[in-house]
C-alpha positions as CSV (number, residue, x, y, z in Angstrom):
1,X,67.7,151.0,120.7
2,X,68.9,153.8,119.7
3,X,69.1,156.8,122.0
4,X,66.9,158.8,120.0
5,X,64.1,155.9,119.3
6,X,64.3,155.7,123.6
7,X,64.0,159.2,124.3
8,X,61.1,159.3,121.8
9,X,59.8,155.9,123.4
10,X,60.2,157.7,126.9
11,X,58.3,161.0,126.0
12,X,55.2,158.9,124.2
13,X,55.1,157.2,127.8
14,X,54.9,160.0,130.2
15,X,51.6,161.3,128.8
16,X,50.4,158.1,128.8
17,X,51.1,157.5,132.8
18,X,50.2,161.5,133.4
19,X,46.6,161.3,132.3
20,X,46.4,157.5,134.2
21,X,47.1,159.3,136.8
22,X,44.7,162.0,136.2
23,X,42.1,159.7,135.6
24,X,42.5,157.7,138.7
25,X,42.6,161.3,141.1
26,X,39.3,161.9,139.3
27,X,37.9,158.3,140.2
28,X,38.8,158.7,143.3
29,X,37.1,161.9,143.7
30,X,33.7,160.7,142.5
31,X,34.1,162.9,139.3
32,X,33.6,160.0,137.1
33,X,33.1,162.2,134.1
34,X,36.8,164.0,134.2
35,X,37.9,160.1,134.8
36,X,36.3,158.7,131.1
37,X,37.9,161.8,129.9
38,X,41.7,161.3,131.2
39,X,41.4,157.2,130.4
40,X,40.0,157.6,126.8
41,X,42.7,158.0,124.8
42,X,45.0,155.3,126.5
43,X,41.9,152.7,125.9
44,X,41.6,153.5,122.9
45,X,45.0,153.2,121.9
46,X,44.9,149.4,123.1
47,X,46.8,150.2,126.6
48,X,45.7,147.4,129.1
49,X,45.5,149.7,132.1
50,X,43.2,152.6,130.4
51,X,41.2,149.7,129.3
52,X,40.6,148.4,133.0
53,X,39.9,151.4,134.2
54,X,37.4,152.3,131.8
55,X,35.5,149.5,132.7
56,X,35.9,150.8,136.4
57,X,34.1,154.0,135.2
58,X,31.6,152.1,133.2
59,X,30.9,150.4,135.9
60,X,30.6,152.7,138.1
61,X,28.3,155.1,136.3
62,X,25.9,152.2,136.2
63,X,26.5,151.0,132.7
64,X,28.0,147.5,133.9
65,X,27.7,146.2,129.9
66,X,30.0,148.7,129.0
67,X,32.4,148.1,132.1
68,X,32.5,144.6,131.0
69,X,33.5,145.0,127.4
70,X,36.7,147.5,128.4
71,X,37.5,144.8,131.2
72,X,37.6,142.3,128.5
73,X,39.8,143.8,126.5
74,X,42.0,144.5,128.8
75,X,41.6,140.8,130.0
76,X,42.8,139.8,126.9
77,X,45.9,141.6,127.4
78,X,46.7,139.6,130.5
79,X,45.6,142.5,132.8
80,X,45.0,140.2,136.4
81,X,42.6,142.8,137.6
82,X,41.0,143.4,134.4
83,X,40.6,139.3,134.5
84,X,38.9,138.9,138.2
85,X,36.7,141.6,137.0
86,X,35.3,140.0,134.0
87,X,35.0,137.0,136.5
88,X,32.7,138.9,139.0
89,X,30.3,140.5,136.2
90,X,30.3,137.0,135.0
91,X,29.4,135.4,138.3
92,X,27.2,138.0,139.7
93,X,25.3,138.3,135.7
94,X,25.9,142.4,135.8
95,X,26.1,143.7,132.1
96,X,26.6,140.1,130.8
97,X,24.7,136.8,131.3
98,X,25.8,134.4,134.4
99,X,28.3,132.1,133.1
100,X,30.1,130.6,136.5
101,X,32.2,128.4,134.6
102,X,34.4,131.5,132.5
103,X,34.3,133.2,135.8
104,X,35.9,130.1,136.7
105,X,38.7,130.2,133.9
106,X,38.8,134.2,134.5
107,X,39.2,134.2,137.8
108,X,41.8,131.1,137.4
109,X,44.4,133.2,134.8
110,X,44.4,136.2,137.2
111,X,44.8,134.2,140.2
112,X,47.9,132.4,138.7
113,X,49.0,136.0,138.4
114,X,49.0,136.0,141.5
115,X,46.2,138.6,142.1
116,X,45.0,137.9,145.9
117,X,41.2,138.6,145.3
118,X,41.0,136.3,142.5
119,X,42.8,134.0,144.6
120,X,40.1,134.3,147.1
121,X,37.4,134.1,144.4
122,X,38.9,131.1,143.0
123,X,38.8,129.6,146.3
124,X,35.4,130.2,146.9
125,X,34.4,128.1,144.3
126,X,36.4,125.3,145.0
127,X,35.0,125.0,148.5
128,X,31.2,125.3,147.3
129,X,31.9,123.5,144.4
130,X,30.9,125.9,141.5
131,X,31.8,127.0,138.1
132,X,32.1,123.6,136.6
133,X,34.6,122.9,139.7
134,X,34.5,119.7,141.8
135,X,34.0,120.6,145.5
136,X,38.0,120.4,146.6
137,X,38.5,121.6,150.0
138,X,42.3,121.0,149.6
139,X,42.1,122.9,146.4
140,X,40.2,126.1,148.1
141,X,42.7,125.6,151.6
142,X,45.5,126.0,148.9
143,X,43.9,129.2,147.2
144,X,42.9,130.8,150.6
145,X,46.3,130.4,152.0
146,X,48.1,131.9,148.5
147,X,46.1,135.0,149.1
148,X,45.8,135.0,152.8
149,X,49.7,135.2,152.7
150,X,49.5,138.3,150.4
151,X,47.3,140.1,152.9
152,X,44.1,139.2,151.8
153,X,41.9,139.5,155.5
154,X,38.6,138.0,154.1
155,X,40.6,135.1,152.8
156,X,42.5,134.8,155.9
157,X,38.9,134.4,157.7
158,X,37.9,131.8,155.6
159,X,41.1,130.4,155.9
160,X,40.8,130.4,159.6
161,X,37.5,128.6,159.3
162,X,38.8,125.6,157.5
163,X,41.7,124.9,160.1
164,X,38.7,125.8,162.8
165,X,37.0,122.9,161.1
166,X,39.5,121.1,160.3
167,X,38.4,121.1,156.4
168,X,40.8,120.3,153.8
169,X,43.5,120.5,156.1
170,X,44.1,119.1,159.6
171,X,42.5,120.8,162.6
172,X,44.1,123.3,164.2
173,X,41.9,125.8,166.7
174,X,44.9,127.4,168.1
175,X,46.0,128.3,164.5
176,X,42.3,129.2,163.9
177,X,43.1,131.9,166.3
178,X,45.9,133.3,165.3
179,X,44.4,133.8,161.4
180,X,40.9,135.5,163.0
181,X,43.5,137.6,165.0
182,X,45.1,138.6,161.8
183,X,42.2,139.7,160.4
184,X,40.6,141.2,162.9
185,X,44.2,143.1,163.1
186,X,43.3,144.7,159.3
187,X,40.3,145.9,160.4
188,X,37.9,143.2,158.9
189,X,34.9,143.1,161.6
190,X,33.3,139.3,161.3
191,X,37.0,138.7,162.3
192,X,36.0,140.4,165.7
193,X,33.5,138.2,166.2
194,X,34.7,135.2,164.9
195,X,37.6,135.7,167.8
196,X,35.4,136.9,170.3
197,X,33.7,133.9,170.3
198,X,36.2,131.5,170.4
199,X,37.6,133.7,173.5
200,X,34.3,132.9,174.7
201,X,34.0,129.3,174.4
202,X,37.5,129.0,175.1
203,X,39.1,127.1,171.7
204,X,42.4,127.7,170.7
205,X,42.6,130.7,173.3
206,X,42.5,130.8,176.9
207,X,39.1,131.4,178.0
208,X,38.1,135.2,178.5
209,X,34.7,136.8,178.4
210,X,36.4,140.1,179.1
211,X,38.1,140.0,175.7
212,X,35.2,138.4,173.9
213,X,32.9,141.3,174.8
214,X,35.5,143.5,173.9
215,X,35.7,141.8,170.5
216,X,31.8,141.5,170.2
217,X,31.8,145.5,170.4
218,X,33.9,146.7,167.9
219,X,32.3,144.0,165.4
220,X,28.6,145.3,166.8
221,X,29.5,149.2,166.7
222,X,30.7,148.3,162.4
223,X,27.0,147.4,162.2
224,X,28.0,143.2,162.8
225,X,24.8,141.8,163.7
226,X,26.1,138.6,165.2
227,X,28.3,140.4,167.2
228,X,25.3,142.5,168.7
229,X,23.2,139.4,169.4
230,X,26.1,138.0,171.5
231,X,26.9,141.1,173.2
232,X,23.7,141.7,174.2
233,X,23.3,138.9,175.6
234,X,26.4,139.3,178.0
235,X,25.0,142.4,178.9
236,X,21.4,140.6,179.8
237,X,23.8,137.7,181.9
238,X,26.2,139.6,183.0
239,X,29.4,137.2,181.5
240,X,32.4,139.6,180.8
241,X,30.6,142.7,181.5
242,X,28.5,143.7,184.2
243,X,25.1,143.2,184.2
244,X,22.7,145.8,182.3
245,X,19.6,145.4,181.2
246,X,19.5,148.7,179.6
247,X,22.4,148.1,177.6
248,X,21.4,144.5,176.5
249,X,18.3,146.2,174.9
250,X,19.7,148.8,172.8
251,X,22.3,146.0,171.6
252,X,19.5,143.5,171.3
253,X,17.7,146.1,169.2
254,X,20.1,146.7,167.1
255,X,20.8,142.7,166.3
256,X,16.7,142.6,165.9
257,X,17.1,143.8,161.6
258,X,19.7,140.8,161.4
259,X,19.3,138.4,163.6
260,X,15.7,138.5,164.4
261,X,15.0,135.1,166.1
262,X,18.0,134.9,168.6
263,X,17.1,138.8,169.5
264,X,13.8,138.5,169.8
265,X,13.9,135.7,172.2
266,X,16.3,137.9,175.1
267,X,14.1,141.0,173.9
268,X,10.9,139.1,175.4
269,X,12.5,138.4,177.9
270,X,13.6,142.1,178.7
271,X,10.3,143.1,178.1
272,X,9.2,141.8,181.5
273,X,11.7,142.8,183.3
274,X,13.2,146.6,182.2
275,X,11.1,149.4,182.7
276,X,9.6,150.9,180.3
277,X,11.3,154.4,180.3
278,X,14.3,152.0,180.2
279,X,13.0,150.1,176.4
280,X,12.0,153.2,175.1
281,X,15.4,155.3,175.9
282,X,17.1,151.8,174.6
283,X,15.1,151.8,171.3
284,X,15.7,155.8,170.7
285,X,19.3,155.0,170.8
286,X,19.2,152.4,168.7
287,X,17.7,154.8,166.0
288,X,20.3,157.5,166.4
289,X,23.3,154.7,166.1
290,X,25.7,155.0,163.4
291,X,28.1,152.5,162.7
292,X,32.0,153.1,162.2
């Protein structure tokens, strides 16, 4: 390539890159009209990145059918994230008829390019025997591990459960605890709860009610119902925390929305022991609760 030709290629590339960045900035600010205008020329010109982002915009603007068409164009050009997005819409029947077999095919294409989210999607299908795939714990384990190695916290949590139950691999409670801890460190509320439960039971870690209560509270403050239930129960029994029926009633009231059976069991017992003023105050706190 001559110097002149190279300069022409670079000059043509710079506006495209600038438009894409302008579009991404607008998209992140929820200015979807401006984002679509910025992406349109690149998408119309066959730029896979522009087509992918047009798909994102159309989906965000409540047009999943339009999003699917743009994602499909980019996916056919080999865009890994677009391939995964096509799979998601096919799996969820958004903008296109549900087709889990095709979804699995697109997840695999994306996963084989190293897309960690698609690797997790494909692992889910292998775990559950969906998308025309047979139930294969070992293959699910392989893909969860691949995604977890890239820092995918949700895949790491699923991998932890496979070690916990010995599903697709040997049972290893200590390794499960390590993986739950890694997902917890990434801020995954469900993993806070999972790790807390291991500390509560002394599985893979030394039993520690105080640490369990701390982890349950982290998850509970994020609005995770199971953690709210277990934390409320600990305040009711005084395990790991000072017994506090008002605090128990507060957390159990919150838990009732997601874990009604377990929460109502303890709430019924507290109705008989906690004075009405305490119950009323706890209910008021629950109404004002804002998950963090």
